[in-house]
N, C-alpha and C positions, 0 to 999 in steps of 0.2 A: 654742236648743241652744247649747251653751258653745262659746267658740272656743279654750279653753285647749287647748295641746297638751302631753301629759304622756308622757315616753319609754316605750316598751313595757316595757323591763327598767329598773326603779328600782333605785337604790342606796338603803341603808336610811336612815332619818332620821338614825341616829347618825353614819353616814358623811358625810351632807350637813352635818350640824352641825360635824364636824370639818374639812371643806372650807372652810365659811364662816369658822370660826375662823383658819384658815390665810391666808384672804383678807384678814383684818384686822391680820395681823402686818408689821412692818416699817415702811417710810415708804409713808404713802397706803394706799389700799385698792384690792384688785384687784377692781374693780368688774365686770368681766366675768364672774368666777366668781359673785359675788353674783346677778347677772341669770340667768346661765345656770342656776342652781339655783331660784331663788326664782320666777322667771316661768313655770316648767315643773312646778310643784308644786300640788295642790289644797288646798282649805281643810283637809281633815282632815291631808294630808300636812305642811302648814306649820305646823299646831298641833304636830304630833308632833316636828318639827324643833326647834320652840321649847322643848318639853318637854325633848328630850335635851341641847340646848345649856345650858339652865339646871342641869340635872342634872351635867352634865360640867364646867362652868365657872363655876357659881354666879353667873351674870349673865344679866341680860335680854336676850335677842337682839335685840328691838326698840329698846332704850335703846342697845345697841351700834351698830346700824345708823343710829342718829340721829345718833350721835358720828362715825361713818365717812363717811356720806353728807352731801349739802346740796342746798340749793335744789329745783327742781322734781322731781328724781329722789327725793329724801328724802321729799317729800310723797306720791309716788305709791307708793313701797316701802312706806312705813308704814302707808298705808291699804290697801293689798294684803295685808299680813300679819295683818289681822283676817279672821275668817269672815264671810260675807256679811251675817249678822244684826248680828254687832258693828261692821261697816263702817258699816251703816246708822245704827246707833245713834250712832256717831261724829261722821258728817255731820250728823246731826238736832241733836245737843247743840251743835256749833259754830255751826250756822245760828240755832238758837232763842237762844242766849246772846250772839251778836254782832249780833243784830237783821236779819241777811239771810235773812228768813223763807222765800223762795220755794224755796231748796233744801230745808228742812224739809217744805215743802208738796209739793214734788215727790215726795220720797221716800215720804212717807205715803200720798199719794194713788194712787202708781203701783204699790203693793205688794198682793199678794193677802192675804186674811185669814189664812192660815197663816203667811205672811211677818211680819204685823203681830205676831201673837202673839210669834214669837221675837224681834222687835225689842224689844218691850216687855221682856221676860225679860232681854236683854242690857243693856238701857238702865240698868233698875234695878240690876243687877250691876255695871255699870261705874262709875256715877255716883252710886249711893246715892239716887237720887230716882226717882219714879214718872214716866214719860213724860207722863202726863195733868197732873201738876202743873207740869211745866216748860212745857207748852202753855198753861196757865191764867195762867202768870207772865209768859210772853213774848209771847202774842198776845191779841187782842180781838175783840169783837163777833162778826159772822157767821163770820168766817175762824175765831175760836176754837171756836164751835160747831160747825162742820163737822169740823175736825180732832179734836175730843173725841169726836164722834159715829162718826167713820170709825175710830178706834182702840179704841173700846169694843165689848164683846160686846152683843148677839148678832150674829153673822157670818154671812152667808150666801155659801157658796162652790159651791153645786149648780150643775149643768148643765141642770137642769129649768126650763123656761120655760111659764108660765101665760099662754095668749094673752089671756084676759080681764083678768087682773091687768095685763099690759102695756098694754092699752087703757085700762084705768082709770088707770094712772099716767099716760099720755099726756094723758088728760083734765084730771088733776088739776094737771099742770104748766102746761097751758094757762090753767086758771082761777087759778093762782098767779102767771102772769106776764103774758103777752100781753092776757089778756082783762080786767084790772083796771088800775086807777091804782094805781101803786106795786107792789111785789113781795112775796109771801108767802115770804120765804126759808126759813122752816120746812118748808115742803112740799118745796123743793129739796133741803134737807138731809136729810130723812126718806128720799126716794126714793132719792137718789144714795149714800148711805150703808148703807141697810138692804137694798137689793136686790143680787142677785148680778152679776157681770160679764156673765155670759150674758143675764141678764134685760134690763139695761140696753143691750146691742148690739141687742136688739130694739125697745126703747123709742124709740130715736132715728129710725128710718126710719117707725115707725107714726106718731110725732108728726108728721113731714113728710106722710104720706099724709092725715093726719086734719085737719090744720091749715095746710098748704100752706107751712110755714117749717121752717128747719133749726133743731135743738134747740140746736147750737153757737151759731148767730146769736142765738137767744133768751137764752140764757146770757149772751153778751157784751152784749146789749142791757140786760138786766135786773140785772145785778151788776156789780161791779168789784173792781179791786185783787187781794189774795191770794184772796180768798173767790172770785172769777171764776176766778182761775188754778186753785184747787183743784178747783172743779166741772168746768172743761175738761179737767185731767188725769185726773180718775176717768172721765169720757166717753170720752176719746180712748183710754185704756187698756182700756176694755171692748171697743172696736172691734178696736183693734191696738196693743198695747204696744210692739212693736218699731218701728212706723212713728213712734210717738210719740217715742222716744228717736233715730230717724233724723233727724226734723224736728219742730221746734216753731214754728208760724207765729204765735205770739204776740208782742208788742212786745218789742224786745231789752232785755235786763236782765242785768248782769254777775254776778247770783247765779242767774239762772234759765235761762240760754240751754242748749240741749242742742248735740248735736255739730256741726251745720252752723253754727248762729249762733256757737258758740263759736270758729270758726275762720274766718269771713268777715270781711273789712274787714282794716283795719291792727291788727297785733297779734292775739294768741292769748288767749282766757280760759282758762288752764291749770288754773285750780281747777275749773272746770265740765268740761273735756275728761277730767282725771284722775278725777273722781268719777263721771262716767258710764261711762268704759271699764272702770274698776276694779270698778264695782258691778254692771255687767251681764256682764263676761267670763265667769263661771261660770252664767249664767242664760240669756241668749238673745242673745248678741252675734253669732252666725252669722246670725240673721234681722235684726238691725239692720244688719248690713253689707250684706245683700242689698236691704234697704229704701232704703239710702243710695244703692247703686249705681242702683237703679232710678230714684230720684228725681233724682240729680244727674249721672248719666252719667260717674261718677267713683267709684273704689273709695275706701272709708273708709281703707284702708291708705296710698293715695297721698295723700290729703288729710292724715292725720296726719304722714306722711313730709315734707310739704312745709311744715309749720307747726312742727316741732319740729326737734331736733338733738341729737348726743352720745348719751351713755348713757341720757339721758331718753327719746329717741326710740328707742333699742334696746329700752328696757323695755317701752313702750306697743306698739311693733310686736309684740313677743314675746306679749303678751297677746292681741292681735288675731289671730294666726295667719296662715295664708295669706290671700291676697288674697280669694279665693273660697269 
């Protein structure tokens, strides 16, 4: 469930564009006006505002925002101005081309098949290259094979679960991992990428029942690096995607930490904090907030408030909505 709070009575996109243009006039930018408008408009409304702004002022709104804002607030607002699929495409492109591959791995492996289809379209439209080609260019080995398999059709998004197929997959994974010397990575890739989330959610407990070991522990033992991270992300999101984004118990890494790890210790991983909040606000942030509070006995709102400041804090808290 989205945490975005949209006013019950909205001004028109044209009026919003006029107010934003007014906020840019004079010395400095009236950031409060920018936040008050943009942090309370959904993806469709933000797109209409951008269209009307360009029509009236012959200027790209995002470019103007980039010139008026700075620092972490600029990063957050510009990412927010994309629709969800476009935003994911930007995150993945930056991750793939800078070599910080875990962000791209997280986005790909935590999205549903229908979301992946939209992301692929946006990726090609924005960057003039197919997502698959960038994956081939910037990744390698089993990690590359996993990502390519996950973003390529056919996809399965059904809720139906075949008990016999679940048991067959549990047996196949056992033979591909624990039962043999070395690991048959192709079997892990095939099952994790071709099966639906509903199916995989059943495979994990059946595996434990049949073989006495946790499938997550098996993945950690049999694989490593970004390949391991991708498999674990797929598995965790099949069980509970909101819980995954509330807590990631993998080793800390500046490009892969999610909300709790992004804010613990000295300093804050603002890139990760912004990426997760902005990309999940219109999807399931209410569930993520509930999972966070349940796990850490502290609201996500309070955690973000303590780790941020100024207009940057105001913007993120506006996206998060009420504490509960």
